[in-house]
MIPA-601499 format. One record per residue: y, z, x of N, C-alpha, C, O, CB in turn. Coordinates in pm, whole numbers, plus 50000, padded with zeros to 5 digits. Last residue first. Glycine has a CB too. Layout:
<atoms>
YZXYZXYZXYZXYZX...
</atoms>
This chain:
<atoms>
307957963326458309167954926492310657959326483311557951426514309077944226413304807967826571305917976226525307207967526551307477964826668305957990926604302137944126338302857952026438304127960926420304617962926308303177943326526313757798028124312887805828149312097801128088310977806128084313017816928136315887785928290315157787228185313867799128192313367806328279314717773328163318717813328337317307803628381316337799328261316037806328164316257812528491321717815028384320997819128308319567809128302319617797628258321817820728191324117828528611323707820628562322587822528494322097833328528323727813428626327297843328513326257843028572325377832828525325617827528417325787854328571330247846828366329487844828553328737844928577328707846928698329497850628655329437846828079330217854528167330267857128323330317867928381330067864328122328027820128117328987819628036329837831528069331017828728091328527818827904327427798028362327627809728411328577814228202329717810028183328777808728611325547768628245326607775428361326777788228308326227790228200328207767928382321947769428233323477767828208324167776728279323877786828343323897769428068319827748728455320557761528432321987762328342323007756428380320847766428571318147723928483317497732228445319017746028392318927751128280316247734928577320907695528498320237708628579319257714328488319447709128378321357721228622322107675828446320847672628381320477685928462319297684928495319977656328404325317692928331324617679028358323027680328290322657683228176324547675828544327117707728038326247710928158325777695228185325817686528098324847723228122331167702927977329337701327959328637699028061328967692028157328797690027875333007714927759332497718227942330827712627868329997715427781332657743028038336457712527616334927712127599334487710727789335127707627889334357695227475339127730127442338447725927599337227722527554336787728527455338307738227729340077740527207340987728127218340267721427400340727711727461343157734827213339147752026950338427745427042339327737627112339367726027072337377738126990339937761726683339897771426802340107769426906340807776326980339017776426825338627748726498339847747026516340677755826644341857754826678340307749526386336157758826476336687742226568337727740226578338127731326652336397728626522336197774526302336177778126408336437768126498337017770826603335227783826424338587767026043337317766826097337657771626232338787773026279336567753026091341177794126071340637780326013339057778126030338327788026028341397767726091342847800926256343017811826147341737803826024341527808325911345107812826078343637811526584343247799926483342397807526394341587816426419342427786326549344787808326965344847814226800344567806326700345047795026698346137818826754342727794227198344197795527159343837803726974342847803326901345177775127165340377792927348341677795527394342967795327314344087796227364341837787527485336807788427389338137790027246339027793327345338477797327448338037804127094334717766827511335957772627559337097775027429337937767127385336547761927678331827753327463333047749127403333957763127452333467772327386332887745727221329297736527610329647750127596331227746027532331707735127563329527760027757326457719927365327837718627437328277733827460327947742727382329047709627340323197700227282324307712227311325327714127437325167711427556323537724327319320917689727362321007690927280322867702927223323157710627131319527693727272321277679627675321407673727588321817680727404322787676927340320287667427618319927704027752321157706827777321637693627671322387697227580321577707227952317397722027698317397708327632318787707027623319247708227509316627706527488316267747827765316127734227870316157720327776315337711227774314427734627967317827761327641318397758727762317917748727882318347744227988318447770027807316317761127422317797756627406318117755627569318857746227599318897768927309313617774727458313897759227522315457753527476315717741627497312577747027453314977799727583313977791527681314337778927632315057771427697312267794527673315367801127305316427803427401316087797827507316887789327547316757816327429312397804227211313827797427132315057796227261315447784727277314537810526978311447824827343311127812427350312057801227313312337791227380310137811827287312747847427229312867841727396312537828627404313257820927468311877848827507311517841826994312887845527016313587841227130314597834327139312987858227016309087848127022309217833526963311157836926992311747826227008308367830426747308697872627071308727867827199309107848627166309317839727249307027872527281310027886426864310407886126999310417876227070311367870627124309847892627059309067869726591308777880226647309877877926767310567867726764307197881926676308367848726305308957851526443309257862726487309927868626402309957846126464307847839626071306707845626112307267849126282306437851926368305247834526086309907815726116309227819626050307897823926126307157817626201309217811325958313797811126120312667814826181311547815426086311907815725968312847826926247316007787226183315217791626099313937800026175313277795726269314847779726016319707792726241318577792226325317387796626219317527807426162318767802426461322607769426298321617777626208320327777626266319797768226324321477772026066325437773426543323767765626472323407775026364323857786326348322137765126597326887784926770327197780226672325907768226629325647757326681328637775926696326287816826979326287803526913326727796326791326967803926697325377801526906328367834127210327807833227062327717822027048328627814427081328477838426951326437843727515327657836527448327297834227297326127832527261327997821627523324197851427615325667855227693326767850527646327867851427700325787850927826321497853327517321987837227589323287842427641323577835827741322257821227466321147879027428320687873827540321017859327562320487855127664319367876027544321827874927124322727878327218322707875427356323687871027416322817889027211318897868427041319477855527112321117864327131321847855227169319417837326989318697898026985317917886527074318747874927145319107873227261316887878826978320177906126778320377909126863319667905127002320077909027112320437918026828319447882426543320737885326603320637890726740320937882926831321477894726522316597892126529316547881526546318307877226622318427870926727315987875726403317137922426451316037916126563316557903926637316877903526755314607911026491317727912226196318607918626268318037917926441318687912726533318727933926197315607898926063316807888226105317537901026217317867896726327318097881225933314037917126064313337910126135314627899726180314717893926288311987904626056315457933725861315037940925960314877930226078315457932726184313777948625919314957919325604316527919525658316287921225858316717914125948317587937625564312127919125578312817907125649314507911125696315107906825795312777892925530312187945225513311637940925576311857927925663311767926925786310937941925517313807952625284314007952725392313727952425529314377956125626314247956325380314157939425015313277928425111314127940325277314867934925359314047902625082315107958624855314367959024847313517948324948312297949424956314437960224739316877983925144316827972725046315377968924992314417973725053317447960225112315878008425210317498006825169317697994525138318827992425095318578010025276312948022225032313718015025092315298013925095315958017924999313288006025062312378059125003312008048524985312498042525104312618047525216312338043724869312908087625088313838080625021313518067525026314518061125059315068082725065310278091025216310648098125100311868091925012311838091424889310978111925145308088069725337309418075925344309918079125238310068070425152310308069225399305138054525314305538071425324306678076825276306668086025195305668076425456305878029025092306228036925207306038050025176306398056425077307568034925254303338009124895304578014024899304768022324990303668027425010304938018924799301267991924911301857993024820303248001824790303988001324691300997995224765299298002125081300087986925101300827985524992301097973624978299157973325112297688020825116297428012724994298368002324965298377995224864297368020724880298468030025377297398030925335297278020225246296778009825289297158042625291302148027025309301328035825316299878026925314299978016325253301608046225204304548020125606303668012425482302428025525469301918031825561302827992725543307128037625737305568036025738305368032625601305778038825503304658049325785309938028325895308968027125801307978028925801307408021325879308848020025765311438053826142310418042026130309548044025972308878053525931309218043126280312718078226151313028063026250312798048426185313438037926176311918062526388311968094526011313168096426047313548085926093314738082926082313368105626120308868092726032309958091625919311188091725921311698088525813309908099225846308748085826415308578094826256309318089026173310258081526203309068110826244308148084226772308228076026604307948085526518307018093426536307068063026564307788083926996309158090526906309208084726769310088081926689310738086626975305618076127070305628088027030306668092826959306668102426881305458094527119304728046127101305418053826949305518066426952305528071526840304628052326815301898057327289303418050527293303758055227131303248064127064303488029827328299668063827355300528070127429301888061527405302758059727490300008071327578297358054627218297478050427333298738053527407298978047327510297248038427325297538069126999296708070827012296658065727172295968072327250296078066826908300048060326864300148073026916298938075026986299088084727059300408083226818299198036226790300238033626904299838046827007299538047327126302068033826839297598046226585296708037626703297808038726831297448041426946296318017926653299698055626414298618062126482297698058726551296878067126588298098066826426300888025026391301228037726424300748049026480301238053326585301488040826355298898016126229299018006826360300018021226431299558026326533300037986726331298678032126016297218031626074297778028526229297408034826328296028018025995300688024125843300308038325895299708039426025300118045826122299368044825806302547996425976302047999625873301468017825946301748022326057300857985925817306467996726055304737991126083303908001725986304368011925934304057993426285309957989726159308667994226034307007985626089306667974726135309307985325825313417993526158311967991126199310457994126086310247999025975311868001426329315537991625917315197995325998314017989026061313617978526010315218005325972318967980425797317837979625837316607985225884316527974525943317997975925876321467982225865321017994125813319777991725804319148002225800321557998725697322867952025927322717967725998321937975425964321317978226066323687975925992322557937425693321567938225752321217951525883320187957225920321587925125789324817941425506323627933025457322047933525551320897931425511324257917025459327077956925602326607961125460325197951325434324517954325336327977957925332327677946025872327077960725821326517966125688325787975825667328017969225835328107922225827326557923425938326287941725871325257947425839327057922026202329287899925662328507913225602327597919525667326517922925619327837911325490331057878325746331137894625745330707905025630331257912925554332517897825762330467852125802330737858125601331497874725646332327880625577328377862225464329407850425987330627848226008331517847225843332617843425800330617834826105326817852025965327497860526046328927859326012329577869826014327217857826186324677852325756325787843825790326767855125856327307864625799326447835125651321587846225616322577858525673323077850625722322457840425752322257870825761318437847225459319587839825529320957850325494321247858025402319777821925456314957855125354316307858225332317077851025464316407849125565316507875125319312217864825211312807852325301314257853225286314637851225170312287836725253308687871225243310017875225223311067866225257310747858525347310247886225288305767877225042306197870225168307767875225105308077880024996305707850525198304157907925088303717894425076304767886725145304897887225267303487889824929304737937625104305817928525166305297914325086306177909425015305767927925361303227950624906304457957724926305737944824972306857942224927304137970625057300307937624941301517940024786302727944724830303557940424749301057952824658299867919125190299797927825152300647927924997301437919324957300087935325258299917900225413299097900725340298687913725263297557918525264298317896025401303167883725480302027895325481301047897025413301397894125298302377905625463305417864225595304087861125550303167878725556302627882525660303377846925674309217861225651307647864925683306807862625593307297858325489307357878325711311877841925742310737842225685309647848725733309057844925834310447832025669315637839025806314027845125832313597842125724314257839825623313687860825862318157823625861317387817125773315797826225802314807819125818317447799025807321277826526017319997831226024319227828825880319837833025781320067846326067324327809526140323347814826022322037814526074321597806026152323367806025886327807809626265325957811926315325437813726152326127818626063325447831226443329037771926226329157786826265327527794626285326457789026308330117794926128328487746726129329587750926193329787765026126330387768526025330787740626181325557737526266325857743026161327507746326244327727747826364324657756026104322007721326394324097720926410324637728426258324137724926151325027697726409319617743426426319797729926366321217731526408321607742226455319397726826194316527761226597318047757526563318417741826521317847731526558318927760926697313457773526483314427764326559316017767926526316467775926445314107748226516310467788926544311677792426513312677779126575312627775626693311947807726575307027794726414307977789226469309767789026464310237788926350307527780126447303277805326426304677806626429305667800926451305507798726571304907812026473300997795126455301497792726310302747800726302303277803126194300407797326191301377787526790300597792826663301197784626555301677773226552300777809726630304617783726814303707790426879302527792926778302747800426683304307802726937307707763426913306507763326823305357774126875305147772926996305877747626821311037753026891310077761926930308687768226846308667775526746310867771526961313577728826853312567736526774311577744226853311087734726913311807727426688316737721126781315507718326878314937735926836315417747026810316037713327092318687692126638318137701926635317127706626737316527697426793317787701626536322007686526805320947683426777319907693226734320067704326786320657677326864324377703826920324417694226870323217684526813323627673626773325057690326941325337736226920324397733226918324667716726821325007716126702323567745826874327327752527130327657750426997326707736427011327047727227085329457749726952328437783927229327347771827272326927770927124326507778927040325887776027400331817795027374330007795527261329717784127257330467774527275329897800527078333247817227565332627807427519331817804027417331047812727377332227805227582336487834327464335457837527426334477816627455334847806527395335807846827245338987847727724338777839327577336957838527592336297841127692339787819227573341087873327809340787862227830339967851427660340347849927545339827865627967342327893927776343207881427793342357876327852342647873327968344557881027860340977917527474341497912827598341897895027657341727885427583340467918827679341287942127214341937925427255342097922427414343157924627473343697923227188339187966127149340457961827234340747947127273340277942327377340407968827363338087983526881338027974426938339277970927067340397975527042337887966626834336828018526820337218004826759337477994326944337207997127060339138007726627334868037126811335998036726950337178025226894338318025126939335068029527134334148037626597334538049626614335858047926700337018052126694333428058026674332568013126584333728014726466334608030626502335588034026436332788015426278330318022426744331538012026815332558011726709333668009326757331027994526854329218041426568330158045326743330888035926753332098037826770329318045626905328588023526380329038034726346330238042826479331388047126479327628042526313326988008526540327658004226495328668010926455329778006226483327207999426440324618028626602325198020326731326748012126633327698011426711323608005026809323868030526338324168045326414325008036426549326138040426577322328057026472322678002726247324158018126185324358024626252325548027626239324048029726075320227992726341321537994826487322707996426406323777993026456321867979026614317528013026291318518005026254319198002526370318968007726479319308010026155315908036226374315148027926324316348013026300315778002126293314388035726184317938058526407317058055426260316288043326241315978039226129317968054626139317308059526705318028066126617317578065426508316598072626493319138063326611315868049826998315918042126830316568047126733316578039226639314658041226755317958045127292317158053627150317308049127082318358043427052317338065327092316528022127478317698026627428317248037327334316068037427302318538015727366314248035427798314638032427674315958031827599316748040327638314048039027623314248052227978313878037728023314348030627897314828019327908312178034928062317548068028062316118067928051315558059428028316378050628053315658074027988320428071828029318838080028147318008082028108317468092928097318698092828214323438052428022321898056627970320878062828096320698059128212321078041427903325878033027985324648040528106323998049827967324268051427848325568054328289326838003027924325948008027860325188022627955324008021827987325037995127827329997985827927329007992127982328197999727943328888009027899329277996428049331067952227774330727967127755329937969527874329287960627930329907971027615332167924027599332407933927743332297949627654332817955327558334437930727843331817918927378331977907727452331147913927567330037911227612333527902727480331787925527029332107932027186331477923327227330607917927159331677946827246331407926826721332237916126799332797917826922333937914026949333257912626733329617935326562331277941426561331887932026686333067933426720331437962026606327737923826596328087922826463329407929826435330077930326331327017928126381327107923226856327877911326803328197910626643328697901226580327057898726841326687951026879327707944627005328147932826886329267932826834326737936927195324177954526710325327957726674327137952626762328267951626714324947972026673322357934826883323167935626716324367939026712325387932026711322647945826614322247955227066322867939527124323147936426995324347934826977321797926627213320797978626994322127977427018322957964827050324187964927059322277984927106318707961726890319037969326784320507971826832321447969026757318067982326757317297950427135317867943627039318597950126956319537942726927317107937526979316207969427322317327966927325318037958927200319217961027172317387961427436313707978727400314497984227277315657980127301316437989627302314547999027251313897994327755313597984927652313747989427510313908001427485312297980627669315107989128118315467994227982314987985827889315247973827891316857995927958313947989728447313447986828294314507992528175314428004828168311877995128270315027987228799314737995628679314727987528551315527978128546315778007028666315027970128998315477988129045314587998728917313968009328919317847991729020315157950528988314137954129064314047964429103313397969329196313987948629146315247946728609315697938928748314587946828835313477949728792317587941428809314717941228250314457944228388315127939828506315597928428504313387941228407314297942627895314997936628005314467949428141314057960928131316977935227960312117940727641312717946627745313467939627836313107927927849311927952427805312507941627275312697935627391313317943127535314407948827551313477925527350309137953027127310417952627172310697941527269309887934327328310737964827227306327944927121306977955227027308477958527061308927968427004306167968727033306747926827396305957936527324306167945927250306237957027303305427941227379308037914427587308277911727461307417922327371307807923627255307967896927438308997917827906308637921327816309097921527708310207926227685308387927927833311377907228078310317913228118309197913828061308207911128129310547922528137314947894228067313437899427978312587897228045312587886028097312957893327846316777880828206315947895128278315037901528197314417911728228316917907528317317577857228126316727855528278316117869428300315217871528381317827851328427319127864427910317797865127878316757861527958315567861127927317637859327786320807894327945320727881427966318977879227949318027886827965321487877428118322547918828005322007918727897321847901927887322717896027823322847927027789322477930828375323237921328238322317920128150321157920028191323767905328265322507955728491321147949528472321647943928339321437948728228319697960128470323847970828813323747970328700322667955028629322207946128702325267971728668322927998229032323027982429041323257975128851322287977828780321177976129132323248020529152324398017929073324098003929024325037997828974325788019329154320988041829179321138033029227322778030029074323088035128966319468023729255319108068429121320088064829233320448054929304320428054329427319948069929306319138077028763318188067028928319408066229050320568062629029317638043328880320088081028605319008093528610318508085928732317488089528792317758097228463321788057728429322488071928520321308080328575321828091228601323498083828409321398027928447320348034128442321078050728518320898054028635319038024228526322928006428296323168010028408322268020228389322318022828269324498012228449323657966428156323047984428152323107991328246323427984128340321657987528131326387950727993325717954728101325177971528091325677982128054326707951628222327807921727856327287933627846326067939527930324967934127934327037933927728330567910528053329507909127948328857920827916329417931127952328517900127982332677899428174331847914428242330457914128167329397917228222332767932328199334827891528117333637879928206332797892428228332217892828337334217869328389337187917628171336987903228105335787897528139335747900428259338017893128142335377953728187336877939328210336267929728137335277930528065337317930828398334627975327971334117969428024335437955428088336227949628013332897967727933334258006927805335037996327788334557990627921334067998927998336617998827760330958024427729332268025327823332858007527815332097997827818331728031628019328848042527614329038029027593330948028927605331828031927525328218024027425325768061427680327388061527685327518046127680326668038327723328208069327836323118084327559323618073427595324958070927557325468075027453322878064727558320138101227634321698103027624322008088327644321388081027722322488113927744316948112127508317468096127559319208099427538319568100127421316728079327428313948125927502315578127527457316358116927552316138115927673316288145227487311228111727451311688116727508313338115427471313848105427421311128113927613309228093727343309528100727219310128113927353309538124727353307878104327077308748066127419308218077627487308668089527426308248098627498308548077827627308798049927203307618053227235307678066727368306758074527396306908038627276311948057427122310788052327021309288057327125308838068627109310948031026986313358081127272312698065627299311818070227213311158080527207312088059027458316158096927058314988097127129314288083127131314428074727041314108107527071319698103827162318388105827021317178105027108317098111127215318268090726874322928106127118321838110827188320548107127058320498107426935322128128927240325838085627254325038095927144324108098627234324078096727356324358090126989329708080527307328108085327339327598088827209328158092627106327918099327446332278061927392331548064827279330398069427392330188065127505331258051727153335458057027522333768055327600333398067827440334028077727402333428065027856337738032127332337458039427451335618045127472334678037827439338588052927438337758003027275338968012227348338858024827430339418028227535339818017027250335807976927389335737989227315337277993827389337787990627497334128000127345336517942527454335477952027462336037963727361336677960427261335187956927625336657907327341337057923827328336057935027430334897932527462336747928727143337987879627380337437884227419337717900727366338857905327356337497878927530339707858727122339427864527230338117873927264337267875427176340467870427244339197841326905338707832427023338857841727134338387838127242339567818127050337917850226622338797850326731338147850026850337117855126893339617860626729335327846426469336447837526457337317834426560337597823126599337167841426371333907869826427333357858926473334177849626501333677841926582332517854626403334517894626318335287892926431335177879426461336147874526519334927901426540334477906625968334117895626035334957892026162336047886726141334137885325943333837931525717335037926025803334377915925902333217920025911335887938625891
</atoms>
């Protein structure tokens, strides 16, 4: 089911909770997702610290992209946010408060599916507010050595990812996903994080990935022709599908849905952030569209007002805030 064309903002109906382990800390993590008001966006709160400060899920809060996307403010950090944020985007949730008692979102099974099941268990609540979306009008590209990622005009939100590995198992994989086709749950939500066995062992030796097990990570065998997980792969091309999942989650940090076709080659969290910064730095290449009536056809038929920023370096607040410019996966 696709929720992407609905012009209204949505939150969840009821509070839902889960418990898991942090991928890197190996510690037990309790997480709750609560309804939030119109224009709140997605916000993180730490229940284990003496502060009620919110940490907005925005690109200007990214403090690290090593191994995962980490957000932070003057009071705390939250890492491994991408799978949860992808679930919010895939289920069509604009506003929610996430309460967590640790430094990282629990890894669960290494995919977004457990979070999607949580959200489905709660259900969605339509709110008296309308989405704002970012419509790309001209191509924007970010290059980082042999890695590159770009976005071009498209009446929808499509992602094409490609990865190249020097092994027999992964080789070169390419995959295209269209969020408006409504296949998030079936096509990418179940794709799990992955890594080479020796990389995981090295992370363990350095006090990282302490919560990584075959229950939440695809472990690629030393022979590079198989995986150690007894149940095998969920998709033949699960590796690139997970990369696309990460990209969907990271781009949610723009604070508003995108209209565009993203093409990523060998890209990771750092390049995802680079693209977002490139978008912010090119205001002549996009516009903000406000959706404020119901529609059942093209997404552009839902748009009746358009706002355009000037030459400043900041995007206007999509949810009441500003967005400045700014292995295991």
